[in-house]
C-alpha positions as CSV (number, residue, x, y, z in Angstrom):
1,M,14.1,61.2,-231.4
2,E,12.7,62.1,-228.0
3,Q,8.9,62.7,-228.2
4,K,7.9,65.9,-226.4
5,P,4.5,66.1,-224.6
6,L,1.9,68.2,-226.4
7,S,1.9,70.8,-223.6
8,R,5.7,71.3,-224.4
9,W,5.0,71.8,-228.0
10,L,2.3,74.3,-227.1
11,G,4.6,76.3,-224.9
12,V,2.6,75.3,-221.8
13,R,4.3,74.4,-218.5
14,L,1.4,73.6,-216.1
15,R,2.2,73.3,-212.3
16,F,0.9,70.2,-210.6
17,A,-1.5,72.4,-208.7
18,E,-2.8,73.9,-211.9
19,K,-3.4,70.4,-213.3
20,A,-5.5,69.6,-210.2
21,L,-7.6,72.7,-210.7
22,L,-8.1,72.0,-214.4
23,A,-9.2,68.4,-213.6
24,F,-11.6,69.6,-210.9
25,F,-13.3,72.4,-213.1
26,A,-13.5,69.9,-216.0
27,A,-15.3,67.3,-213.8
28,L,-17.7,70.0,-212.6
29,L,-18.3,71.0,-216.2
30,I,-19.0,67.4,-217.2
31,A,-21.3,67.0,-214.2
32,S,-23.1,70.1,-215.1
33,I,-24.0,68.7,-218.5
34,T,-24.9,65.3,-217.5
35,L,-26.9,66.0,-214.4
36,S,-30.1,67.8,-214.0
37,L,-29.2,71.5,-213.3
38,P,-31.3,74.4,-214.4
39,G,-30.7,75.6,-217.9
40,T,-29.2,79.1,-216.9
41,T,-27.1,77.6,-214.1
42,R,-25.6,75.0,-216.5
43,V,-24.8,77.6,-219.2
44,T,-23.2,79.9,-216.5
45,L,-21.1,77.1,-215.1
46,V,-19.9,76.0,-218.5
47,V,-18.9,79.5,-219.5
48,V,-17.1,80.2,-216.2
49,N,-15.2,76.8,-216.1
50,V,-14.2,77.1,-219.7
51,T,-12.9,80.6,-219.1
52,V,-11.0,79.5,-216.0
53,G,-9.4,76.7,-217.9
54,C,-8.4,79.1,-220.6
55,L,-6.9,81.5,-218.0
56,I,-5.0,78.8,-216.2
57,V,-3.5,77.6,-219.5
58,A,-2.7,81.1,-220.7
59,L,-0.9,81.9,-217.5
60,S,1.4,78.9,-218.0
61,K,2.6,80.0,-221.4
62,D,6.2,80.2,-220.3
63,D,7.5,81.4,-223.7
64,T,5.5,84.7,-223.7
65,L,4.9,85.5,-220.0
66,E,8.1,84.5,-218.4
67,G,9.7,87.4,-216.5
68,N,6.5,89.3,-216.3
69,R,6.3,90.0,-212.6
70,I,2.6,91.1,-212.5
71,V,1.5,88.1,-214.5
72,S,3.7,85.7,-212.4
73,T,2.4,87.1,-209.2
74,F,-1.2,86.7,-210.3
75,R,-0.5,83.1,-211.4
76,D,0.9,82.5,-207.9
77,W,-2.1,83.8,-206.1
78,L,-4.8,82.5,-208.5
79,P,-5.5,79.2,-206.7
80,A,-6.7,81.3,-203.6
81,L,-9.4,82.9,-205.8
82,L,-10.3,79.5,-207.5
83,I,-10.8,77.7,-204.2
84,L,-13.8,80.1,-203.5
85,L,-15.2,79.4,-206.9
86,A,-14.9,75.7,-206.6
87,Y,-16.7,75.9,-203.3
88,R,-19.6,77.8,-204.8
89,E,-19.9,75.6,-207.8
90,S,-19.8,72.3,-205.7
91,G,-22.7,73.6,-203.8
92,L,-24.9,73.4,-206.8
93,F,-24.7,69.6,-206.8
94,I,-25.8,69.0,-203.2
95,K,-29.3,67.6,-202.6
96,P,-30.2,67.6,-198.9
97,D,-31.4,64.3,-197.4
98,P,-35.0,65.0,-195.9
99,A,-34.5,62.0,-193.5
100,H,-31.3,63.5,-192.0
101,R,-29.9,60.0,-191.5
102,L,-26.2,61.1,-191.3
103,D,-27.1,64.1,-189.1
104,H,-28.7,61.9,-186.4
105,L,-25.8,59.5,-186.5
106,F,-23.2,62.2,-186.1
107,V,-25.1,64.3,-183.6
108,A,-25.3,61.1,-181.3
109,W,-21.5,60.9,-181.2
110,D,-21.2,64.7,-180.5
111,R,-23.7,64.4,-177.6
112,W,-21.6,61.5,-176.2
113,I,-18.6,63.8,-176.4
114,F,-20.2,67.0,-175.0
115,H,-22.1,65.3,-172.2
116,S,-19.0,63.7,-170.8
117,R,-18.0,65.0,-167.3
118,W,-14.6,66.2,-168.5
119,V,-15.9,68.2,-171.4
120,E,-18.7,69.8,-169.6
121,G,-16.3,70.7,-166.6
122,L,-13.8,72.2,-169.0
123,L,-16.4,74.4,-170.7
124,A,-17.8,75.6,-167.5
125,A,-14.4,76.2,-165.8
126,C,-13.1,78.2,-168.8
127,A,-16.2,80.1,-169.7
128,P,-16.3,82.5,-171.3
129,W,-12.7,82.8,-172.3
130,L,-12.5,79.4,-174.0
131,Q,-15.7,80.1,-176.1
132,Y,-14.3,83.4,-177.2
133,Y,-11.1,81.9,-178.2
134,L,-12.8,79.2,-180.3
135,E,-15.0,81.7,-182.0
136,I,-11.9,83.7,-182.8
137,C,-10.3,80.6,-184.2
138,Y,-13.2,79.9,-186.4
139,L,-12.8,83.3,-187.9
140,F,-9.4,82.2,-189.0
141,C,-10.7,79.4,-191.1
142,Y,-11.2,82.0,-193.8
143,P,-7.9,83.9,-193.9
144,M,-5.5,81.0,-192.7
145,V,-4.9,79.6,-196.2
146,P,-3.8,83.0,-197.8
147,M,-1.9,83.8,-194.5
148,G,0.1,80.5,-194.9
149,F,0.9,81.6,-198.6
150,V,1.8,85.0,-197.6
151,V,4.3,83.6,-195.1
152,L,6.0,81.6,-197.9
153,Y,5.7,84.5,-200.3
154,L,7.5,86.9,-198.0
155,A,10.2,84.2,-197.1
156,R,10.9,83.4,-200.8
157,P,14.5,83.6,-201.7
158,S,15.9,86.3,-204.0
159,S,16.3,85.8,-207.8
160,A,20.1,85.2,-207.4
161,V,19.5,82.7,-204.6
162,Q,16.8,80.9,-206.7
163,R,19.4,80.6,-209.6
164,G,21.9,79.2,-207.1
165,L,19.3,76.6,-205.7
166,R,18.5,75.4,-209.2
167,S,22.1,74.8,-210.1
168,K,22.8,73.2,-206.7
169,R,19.8,70.8,-207.0
170,L,20.9,69.8,-210.4
171,A,24.5,69.1,-209.1
172,T,23.6,67.3,-205.9
173,D,20.8,65.3,-204.3
174,A,17.8,67.5,-205.2
175,S,15.5,65.9,-202.5
176,R,17.9,67.5,-199.8
177,Q,18.0,70.9,-201.1
178,P,15.5,73.9,-200.6
179,L,13.1,74.2,-203.4
180,P,13.1,77.1,-205.7
181,T,10.2,79.6,-205.2
182,A,7.9,78.4,-208.1
183,A,8.3,74.9,-206.9
184,M,7.8,75.8,-203.3
185,F,4.5,77.7,-204.1
186,D,3.4,74.7,-206.3
187,R,4.0,72.3,-203.4
188,F,2.1,74.5,-201.1
189,W,-0.9,74.9,-203.4
190,T,-0.9,71.3,-204.3
191,T,-1.2,70.3,-200.8
192,V,-4.0,72.8,-200.0
193,L,-5.9,71.9,-203.2
194,L,-5.7,68.2,-202.9
195,A,-7.2,68.5,-199.3
196,T,-9.9,71.2,-200.3
197,L,-10.9,69.8,-203.6
198,F,-11.3,66.4,-202.3
199,C,-13.7,67.6,-199.7
200,Y,-15.7,69.5,-202.3
201,A,-15.7,66.5,-204.7
202,V,-17.5,64.3,-202.1
203,Y,-20.1,66.9,-201.0
204,P,-23.0,65.4,-202.8
205,A,-22.4,61.9,-201.3
206,F,-22.7,63.1,-197.7
207,P,-25.7,65.5,-197.5
208,L,-25.9,67.1,-194.0
209,T,-27.5,70.0,-192.3
210,P,-25.3,72.2,-189.9
211,P,-26.0,71.0,-186.3
212,R,-26.5,74.6,-185.2
213,V,-29.5,74.8,-187.6
214,L,-31.0,71.3,-187.1
215,F,-30.4,70.7,-183.5
216,N,-29.6,74.1,-182.0
217,D,-27.3,72.3,-179.5
218,L,-24.6,74.7,-178.6
219,P,-22.8,73.1,-175.7
220,G,-21.5,74.5,-172.5
221,P,-22.8,77.4,-170.4
222,P,-24.3,80.3,-172.3
223,V,-21.9,83.2,-172.8
224,P,-22.4,86.8,-174.4
225,P,-22.5,86.1,-178.2
226,L,-19.6,88.7,-178.8
227,L,-18.1,87.0,-182.0
228,R,-20.6,84.4,-182.8
229,H,-22.9,86.9,-184.5
230,L,-20.1,87.8,-186.7
231,N,-19.4,84.3,-187.7
232,L,-23.1,83.7,-188.4
233,W,-23.4,86.9,-190.4
234,I,-20.5,85.5,-192.6
235,L,-22.1,82.2,-193.0
236,N,-25.5,83.5,-193.8
237,R,-24.1,85.5,-196.7
238,L,-21.3,83.3,-198.1
239,S,-22.0,79.7,-197.1
240,V,-23.9,77.3,-199.3
241,Q,-26.0,76.6,-196.2
242,V,-25.2,72.9,-195.8
243,C,-22.8,70.9,-193.6
244,V,-20.2,68.9,-195.3
245,F,-18.3,65.7,-194.6
246,P,-15.4,65.9,-194.5
247,S,-14.9,69.5,-193.1
248,A,-13.2,71.6,-195.8
249,H,-12.3,74.1,-193.2
250,A,-10.4,71.6,-191.1
251,A,-8.8,70.0,-194.2
252,S,-7.6,73.2,-195.7
253,V,-6.2,74.7,-192.5
254,T,-4.5,71.4,-191.6
255,A,-2.9,71.2,-195.0
256,T,-1.8,74.8,-194.9
257,A,-0.2,74.2,-191.5
258,L,1.7,71.3,-192.7
259,A,2.8,72.9,-195.9
260,V,4.1,75.9,-193.9
261,R,5.8,73.7,-191.5
262,A,7.6,71.9,-194.2
263,H,9.5,75.0,-195.1
264,M,9.4,76.9,-191.8
265,P,9.4,74.5,-188.9
266,R,9.1,77.0,-186.0
267,L,6.4,79.1,-187.5
268,G,4.7,76.0,-188.8
269,I,4.2,74.8,-185.2
270,L,2.0,77.9,-184.6
271,F,0.0,77.2,-187.7
272,C,-0.5,73.7,-186.5
273,I,-1.9,74.8,-183.2
274,A,-4.1,77.2,-185.0
275,A,-5.4,74.5,-187.4
276,L,-6.2,72.2,-184.4
277,S,-8.0,75.1,-182.7
278,V,-10.0,75.8,-186.0
279,A,-11.0,72.1,-186.1
280,A,-12.1,72.3,-182.5
281,A,-13.9,75.5,-183.1
282,T,-16.0,74.0,-186.0
283,V,-17.4,71.4,-183.5
284,Y,-17.9,73.6,-180.5
285,G,-19.6,76.2,-182.5
286,R,-21.9,73.6,-184.1
287,Y,-20.7,74.6,-187.5
288,H,-19.6,71.1,-188.1
289,Y,-20.0,67.6,-186.4
290,S,-17.1,66.2,-184.7
291,A,-16.9,63.5,-187.5
292,D,-16.7,66.2,-190.1
293,A,-13.8,67.9,-188.3
294,V,-11.8,64.6,-187.6
295,A,-12.2,63.5,-191.2
296,G,-11.1,67.0,-192.4
297,V,-8.0,66.8,-190.4
298,L,-7.2,63.4,-191.7
299,V,-7.8,64.5,-195.2
300,G,-5.4,67.5,-194.7
301,V,-2.6,65.1,-193.5
302,A,-3.2,62.7,-196.3
303,A,-3.0,65.5,-198.8
304,F,0.3,66.6,-197.4
305,A,1.7,63.0,-197.6
306,V,0.5,62.7,-201.1
307,S,2.0,66.0,-202.1
308,R,5.3,65.1,-200.6
309,R,5.4,61.9,-202.5
310,S,4.2,63.3,-205.8
311,R,6.5,63.9,-208.7
312,K,8.6,67.0,-208.8
313,P,6.2,69.9,-209.3
314,G,6.5,72.1,-212.4
315,P,7.8,75.7,-212.7
């Protein structure tokens, strides 16, 4: 007699992306218990993470929730909310390095780049429009992930087409047929979460201070701070006030662009251009070091490759 996994007996059908979220929040819960966090912070984190875990499992109960459009839609969008929670919780474990050893190493590389004749000439020749463009691009590091999901969400096939896709994938080579909606969504979130959560997980190992704070070394000719004040206003209220390596912004937008391009190649090209522009904007605006941005892009590419090669996502 074939043995069914415990999750099947319980009526739970977790998607791959949901398993990644459960693993990440469980790791944070264990870390909060074993590391020296303030008592109130530890209790809050434990309560929140247990609640999140129960919510993810409850939404995957296929026997009672299947067909409920509201619940299904909430399940599809939940990773976008949990990414923000994961970011805030990861910041609790970062301890700044008073010696700023990595900061001085990374800023030396940045100064070598920005003081080159070609970069200085480009910034001077294109001022102020290049600076405005990059600041606008940095604003897009926040909505680009949900924008990528919106694109896939609006392009999802109808219910009848989905049933046809399922039967066709069973009858032919599944790897060459389009993914049903749930699997397509899972592939997207798996790619984005692998990239983003990896960056969050290694936060404590690379304590950095944003170069705009530590060195105040904005490159290029000064231009009117039309959009920079808005970016700084957002950062001052929502950021954990540290610089991270690799850049989760660069990683998440790169993963998003590649995930969109896998299903919508032409539109995906625009997303790829936007992702590279965001990565460049993080460096130019001194929100990140160039090493952060390059590493973030590589993490996003690696996450996409891992997602493509992972086992078939769940429903």
